[in-house]
C-alpha positions, 0 to 999 in steps of 0.5 A: 463313298461318293464317286467324285466326277465334278472336277470342273467345279474344283479339283483336289489339291495334289499331295505334292502341292501340299508338300511344297506349300507346307513350309511357307505356312509356318517356318518360312512365313516372312512377307516377300515385300519386305526384302530387308532380311534373308527370310523375306528375300527367300519368300520373294524368291519362292514367289518368283519361282512360282511366277516362272513356272506359270509363265513357262506353261503358257510360253511367256516371260515371267514379267507377264504374270500378275498373281491374283486370287483366282480367275474371277479376279483375273477376269475383272482385272483384264476386262475392267482394267483394259476398259479403264486404261482405254478411258485414261488415254482417250482411246476411241475404241470402246466396243466389247464382244463376247459369247453367250456361253461365257462364264459369269465371271466374264459376262457379269463384268462385261455387262457392268461395263456395258452400262458404263459407256462400253457397248457390248455385243453378246454373240450366240453360239451354234448348237454344238457350242462353237461360235460361227467365225463369220458372225464373229468376224462381222461383229469385230470392227474399228470400234472394237476394243476387246473380244473375250472368248474362253478356251474351254467351256466350264460346262460343256467342255467345248474348245473354241478355235482360238487361233482363228479368233486371234487372227480375226482380232489381230486383223482389226486391232482388237485385244483378245482376252481368254478365260482359260481356267478350265484349259490351263494344265489340261490342253496345250496353250501358247499365248503368242501362237494363239494371238491371246493378249490376256489370259486368266487362270485359277489354281484350284481347277488344276490340282492346286490350292483355292485362292490362287490364280493369275492374269497373264498380260501380253507385251504392251497391253495397258491395264488400270489396277482394280485394287489399290494400296501397296503397289504389288504386282507391278502396281496392278494388284495391291496386297500382301502376296499369299506365298504358300498359295502361290508356291502351290499354284506354281507347283500345280502348274508344273505337275499338270504340264508334266502329265498333260498328254498322258492324263488327257489320253487316259481320261479321254478313253474313260470319257468315251467309255462313259459316253458309250455306256450312257448312250446305250441307255437310250434317250440321252443326248450329248451337249457340245461338239463331239470332238472339239472338247476337253478330254475329261468332259462329258455333258448330257441331257436325259429325256423323259425324266424330271431334273430335280428327281434325277439329281436327288437320285444320283447324289446318293452315289455320284458327285456330279452337277447340272451346270456351273458351280457358280450358277447357284441352282439356276438353269444353265445359260450355257445349255440355253444358248445351245437350244436346250429348254429349262426343263431339258437343262435341269435334266442334264448332267456334267461329268468332269473326270480327274487325275484320280478317276478310275474305270470302276468309277466310270462303271459306277456312274453308268450303273447309277444313271441306269438305275435312276432312269429305270426308276424315274421313267417307270413312275409318273 
């Protein structure tokens, strides 16, 4: 059986989450929008409990939570929703700012907006993956409507200084959006303390179900809906709510917050053991800041091997990736932003440790990479 070390791509649904979801697939199947009889009211109550659990994790009121199908939809609602709302009220601010290392679910909507009257600035990052705050400050001016910076990078695990970024945005009256799909449930996050106006999250990144996520909206942030036809979610996201998935999302968030500190410490120690073992093999470079990163993330570039052969060799024993699950095999734009060449990016590995990762899997990963390098570096 493969050692699964790709928890940034997706996490297994926790058995306790599955148990919480089970009744809402069958015996408790009513539509929460009906509200005219007891089963529908019970479904609506279950949705609100889930909403409260998500809100509590981020330090906001329940009314701030807009349920979506995941972080991609939440990002689109946040970015396009803010832009369209600004158009509707005749807002002078139009400029958008982001980083070259953002997920495609942020870059693609922003680039689309850039073609439709919203000038876009995509800032480079430093070789360690962190943005130069002085450069970011210079890019935010009186015309800036919104800045989008992710909390934790999905490939290299780098944690941007959101508090400092939030202060810069506040000082210039710009909104701050944060794709926190890889961060919620893994590191502490409080929207108000960090100055975040809009935050996106996804259930399947924190041991919840696929198909459930949320956008958290700060007080007074205007959004235009991107989906019409029913008025659900305060008129911002039409469509019948997926009660089982939302119940699962709420339970997953609750469980993730309960073991966040212990899990982070344990996985951080395992990650360090993995790095120590791999670094000792020689010719291996760390991608991303050595300390400001998720505790369960490790991303490396291996010198002296061809990427395709390396990945084929490793997949016999390890479930790992060379980049985002959404990249469809293309060279990583994140690693390119760090200065890695396409050849170097192809010979890179992203390890994502998870709740179920044990020391035996770490040793297996070290041994698998060692065996691969012994084979690939000895043959032309």
